[in-house]
Z-matrix of the N, CA and C atoms (Angstrom, degrees):
N
C 1 1.465
C 2 1.519 1 108.09
N 3 1.323 2 115.37 1 150.15
C 4 1.463 3 120.69 2 -179.00
C 5 1.561 4 108.50 3 -132.82
N 6 1.290 5 114.32 4 157.34
C 7 1.453 6 119.07 5 -179.64
C 8 1.568 7 107.72 6 -103.70
N 9 1.311 8 115.50 7 135.17
C 10 1.464 9 118.74 8 174.02
C 11 1.530 10 110.28 9 -72.83
N 12 1.275 11 116.31 10 143.99
C 13 1.481 12 119.80 11 176.61
C 14 1.542 13 110.59 12 -63.75
N 15 1.283 14 116.78 13 144.69
C 16 1.472 15 119.80 14 179.36
C 17 1.546 16 112.78 15 -78.52
N 18 1.326 17 116.29 16 -26.17
C 19 1.446 18 122.21 17 -179.11
C 20 1.519 19 108.92 18 -164.80
N 21 1.292 20 115.35 19 167.99
C 22 1.473 21 120.45 20 176.44
C 23 1.522 22 109.76 21 -71.00
N 24 1.339 23 115.86 22 140.70
C 25 1.464 24 119.64 23 173.20
C 26 1.520 25 105.67 24 -134.37
N 27 1.331 26 116.65 25 -173.21
C 28 1.447 27 120.38 26 -174.10
C 29 1.495 28 115.27 27 -61.12
N 30 1.349 29 116.51 28 -26.20
C 31 1.453 30 119.38 29 -177.94
C 32 1.574 31 111.35 30 -116.39
N 33 1.320 32 116.16 31 17.33
C 34 1.479 33 118.36 32 -177.43
C 35 1.543 34 108.86 33 -143.37
N 36 1.337 35 115.05 34 121.08
C 37 1.468 36 121.04 35 178.92
C 38 1.501 37 109.00 36 -112.92
N 39 1.314 38 118.45 37 134.40
C 40 1.479 39 123.46 38 178.45
C 41 1.495 40 110.14 39 -111.38
N 42 1.305 41 117.60 40 130.54
C 43 1.429 42 121.88 41 177.59
C 44 1.554 43 109.37 42 -126.67
N 45 1.317 44 115.12 43 132.59
C 46 1.449 45 120.24 44 -175.56
C 47 1.549 46 113.71 45 -69.76
N 48 1.305 47 116.09 46 -37.21
C 49 1.464 48 117.86 47 -177.70
C 50 1.556 49 112.20 48 -144.52
N 51 1.312 50 115.35 49 170.82
C 52 1.479 51 117.34 50 176.93
C 53 1.509 52 114.62 51 -73.78
N 54 1.367 53 115.26 52 -4.09
C 55 1.479 54 118.35 53 172.30
C 56 1.515 55 110.59 54 -65.02
N 57 1.349 56 115.20 55 -21.57
C 58 1.471 57 121.44 56 179.74
C 59 1.522 58 111.67 57 -97.51
N 60 1.285 59 118.50 58 19.69
C 61 1.463 60 124.59 59 -174.59
C 62 1.528 61 110.94 60 -58.57
N 63 1.312 62 118.33 61 -53.09
C 64 1.463 63 121.25 62 -178.79
C 65 1.524 64 111.05 63 -58.72
N 66 1.354 65 117.33 64 -47.58
C 67 1.472 66 121.10 65 -179.54
C 68 1.566 67 109.81 66 -60.79
N 69 1.370 68 114.15 67 -39.50
C 70 1.437 69 117.82 68 178.70
C 71 1.522 70 114.04 69 -62.40
N 72 1.346 71 114.42 70 -41.15
C 73 1.478 72 116.06 71 178.73
C 74 1.542 73 112.96 72 -68.95
N 75 1.326 74 115.66 73 -33.99
C 76 1.494 75 117.19 74 176.16
C 77 1.501 76 108.92 75 -66.35
N 78 1.312 77 119.61 76 -39.47
C 79 1.456 78 121.84 77 177.50
C 80 1.513 79 110.96 78 -66.65
N 81 1.323 80 117.21 79 -38.32
C 82 1.443 81 120.42 80 178.82
C 83 1.538 82 111.36 81 -63.73
N 84 1.305 83 117.18 82 -42.24
C 85 1.480 84 121.32 83 177.73
C 86 1.563 85 108.73 84 -62.47
N 87 1.310 86 116.18 85 -42.35
C 88 1.496 87 118.97 86 -178.20
C 89 1.546 88 110.72 87 -65.06
N 90 1.353 89 116.37 88 -42.91
C 91 1.440 90 120.17 89 178.82
C 92 1.540 91 112.22 90 -66.28
N 93 1.322 92 116.51 91 -37.05
C 94 1.478 93 119.22 92 176.65
C 95 1.546 94 111.53 93 -67.70
N 96 1.315 95 115.58 94 -37.86
C 97 1.477 96 118.76 95 178.77
C 98 1.499 97 110.91 96 -66.70
N 99 1.328 98 118.86 97 -40.70
C 100 1.463 99 121.82 98 -177.25
C 101 1.510 100 112.04 99 -78.14
N 102 1.337 101 117.14 100 -44.90
C 103 1.455 102 120.46 101 -168.96
C 104 1.491 103 116.10 102 -110.18
N 105 1.393 104 115.05 103 -18.10
C 106 1.463 105 118.20 104 -175.27
C 107 1.520 106 114.85 105 75.53
N 108 1.311 107 115.66 106 4.62
C 109 1.478 108 123.86 107 -179.10
C 110 1.474 109 108.92 108 -153.20
N 111 1.348 110 118.61 109 140.33
C 112 1.416 111 122.82 110 -179.26
C 113 1.532 112 113.39 111 -161.42
N 114 1.293 113 115.68 112 153.53
C 115 1.489 114 121.63 113 170.51
C 116 1.515 115 108.46 114 -128.88
N 117 1.300 116 114.84 115 139.03
C 118 1.478 117 122.06 116 175.36
C 119 1.526 118 108.74 117 -127.57
N 120 1.298 119 115.44 118 117.79
C 121 1.468 120 124.05 119 -176.68
C 122 1.524 121 109.37 120 -109.30
N 123 1.345 122 117.11 121 130.46
C 124 1.490 123 121.17 122 170.50
C 125 1.524 124 106.54 123 -109.01
N 126 1.335 125 113.85 124 153.35
C 127 1.437 126 121.31 125 -178.99
C 128 1.504 127 113.93 126 81.99
N 129 1.353 128 115.21 127 17.89
C 130 1.458 129 121.67 128 179.30
C 131 1.521 130 108.02 129 -129.37
N 132 1.311 131 116.37 130 126.68
C 133 1.443 132 122.39 131 178.03
C 134 1.535 133 111.37 132 -68.73
N 135 1.329 134 120.31 133 159.12
C 136 1.441 135 121.38 134 -179.11
C 137 1.515 136 114.18 135 -58.99
N 138 1.318 137 117.65 136 -21.41
C 139 1.461 138 119.50 137 175.27
C 140 1.500 139 115.33 138 -85.57
N 141 1.319 140 117.35 139 3.19
C 142 1.469 141 123.41 140 179.15
C 143 1.522 142 115.37 141 91.27
N 144 1.304 143 117.86 142 2.58
C 145 1.462 144 122.76 143 -179.66
C 146 1.535 145 108.34 144 -78.99
N 147 1.316 146 116.51 145 126.04
C 148 1.455 147 121.90 146 179.83
C 149 1.594 148 106.92 147 -74.07
N 150 1.287 149 115.76 148 121.52
C 151 1.500 150 120.46 149 -179.25
C 152 1.541 151 111.19 150 -112.62
N 153 1.308 152 117.30 151 -12.53
C 154 1.455 153 120.81 152 178.66
C 155 1.510 154 112.98 153 78.93
N 156 1.301 155 117.80 154 176.44
C 157 1.447 156 123.04 155 -177.47
C 158 1.529 157 109.29 156 -129.37
N 159 1.320 158 113.21 157 144.90
C 160 1.476 159 120.69 158 173.36
C 161 1.537 160 104.00 159 -113.50
N 162 1.291 161 117.14 160 102.58
C 163 1.486 162 119.98 161 -176.14
C 164 1.502 163 107.31 162 -98.31
N 165 1.344 164 114.31 163 109.37
C 166 1.459 165 121.01 164 179.04
C 167 1.486 166 111.47 165 -111.15
N 168 1.332 167 117.37 166 -15.91
C 169 1.482 168 122.39 167 -177.32
C 170 1.516 169 108.98 168 -92.43
N 171 1.321 170 117.48 169 140.68
C 172 1.435 171 121.44 170 178.89
C 173 1.535 172 110.04 171 -67.97
N 174 1.339 173 117.47 172 144.99
C 175 1.475 174 121.54 173 -177.54
C 176 1.538 175 113.09 174 -51.09
N 177 1.337 176 117.99 175 -42.49
C 178 1.470 177 120.86 176 -177.61
C 179 1.565 178 111.01 177 -60.19
N 180 1.357 179 113.76 178 -40.20
C 181 1.474 180 119.06 179 -179.52
C 182 1.508 181 108.75 180 -67.66
N 183 1.277 182 119.09 181 -39.68
C 184 1.448 183 124.52 182 178.30
C 185 1.521 184 109.00 183 -57.69
N 186 1.345 185 116.16 184 -52.69
C 187 1.446 186 120.74 185 -176.86
C 188 1.531 187 111.53 186 -62.43
N 189 1.286 188 119.71 187 -37.02
C 190 1.463 189 122.82 188 179.41
C 191 1.509 190 110.30 189 -65.67
N 192 1.334 191 116.82 190 -31.63
C 193 1.417 192 124.05 191 -176.03
C 194 1.527 193 112.63 192 -79.71
N 195 1.331 194 118.11 193 -21.87
C 196 1.448 195 121.41 194 -171.25
C 197 1.524 196 113.65 195 -93.65
N 198 1.297 197 118.39 196 -20.70
C 199 1.466 198 117.95 197 -172.02
C 200 1.505 199 109.83 198 83.63
N 201 1.259 200 118.46 199 -160.28
C 202 1.455 201 122.26 200 178.58
C 203 1.517 202 111.22 201 -150.31
N 204 1.304 203 114.39 202 171.49
C 205 1.468 204 120.89 203 -177.85
C 206 1.526 205 109.59 204 -100.91
N 207 1.294 206 114.53 205 145.96
C 208 1.503 207 119.47 206 172.98
C 209 1.527 208 106.92 207 -133.33
N 210 1.315 209 114.92 208 130.40
C 211 1.461 210 120.22 209 177.01
C 212 1.526 211 109.78 210 -93.04
N 213 1.312 212 115.43 211 134.88
C 214 1.487 213 123.22 212 176.81
C 215 1.488 214 108.40 213 -114.30
N 216 1.314 215 115.32 214 139.56
C 217 1.457 216 121.56 215 174.94
C 218 1.495 217 113.59 216 79.62
N 219 1.309 218 116.73 217 -173.32
C 220 1.455 219 122.55 218 -177.78
C 221 1.494 220 113.30 219 -67.45
N 222 1.335 221 115.08 220 166.65
C 223 1.493 222 121.25 221 -179.48
C 224 1.532 223 108.25 222 -57.74
N 225 1.315 224 119.88 223 -44.61
C 226 1.404 225 123.25 224 176.07
C 227 1.556 226 109.27 225 -99.76
N 228 1.286 227 116.90 226 126.08
C 229 1.410 228 120.96 227 179.03
C 230 1.551 229 117.94 228 88.51
N 231 1.331 230 118.45 229 -0.31
C 232 1.416 231 122.51 230 172.42
C 233 1.480 232 112.41 231 -79.46
N 234 1.302 233 117.82 232 -167.37
C 235 1.488 234 119.24 233 176.53
C 236 1.531 235 108.03 234 -147.57
N 237 1.344 236 114.52 235 163.01
C 238 1.460 237 123.41 236 -178.04
C 239 1.513 238 107.98 237 -109.23
N 240 1.356 239 113.51 238 146.70
C 241 1.459 240 121.89 239 177.05
C 242 1.504 241 109.15 240 -133.78
N 243 1.334 242 116.44 241 137.70
C 244 1.507 243 119.86 242 170.45
C 245 1.494 244 107.28 243 -91.85
N 246 1.367 245 114.64 244 125.30
C 247 1.457 246 119.32 245 -177.39
C 248 1.546 247 106.04 246 -117.12
N 249 1.307 248 115.55 247 149.06
C 250 1.504 249 119.80 248 179.32
C 251 1.513 250 109.93 249 -90.61
């Protein structure tokens, strides 16, 4: 079992729906670059209330819409970039 975060913090981003997928991935890359650690939750409102997800889009379409991540540099000290 896991506990939902109560609120967003420097290493945790909360997104209410998959409509915020792109923004969530950009935030995830920024948190990884700054802290080297991050969590990104979908289906959770900014106040920490679990609202769930209504997934109507096929997974392949979601992935095409999000772009992807690219790691630059060494494992320690490199950075992440979201690319379209």
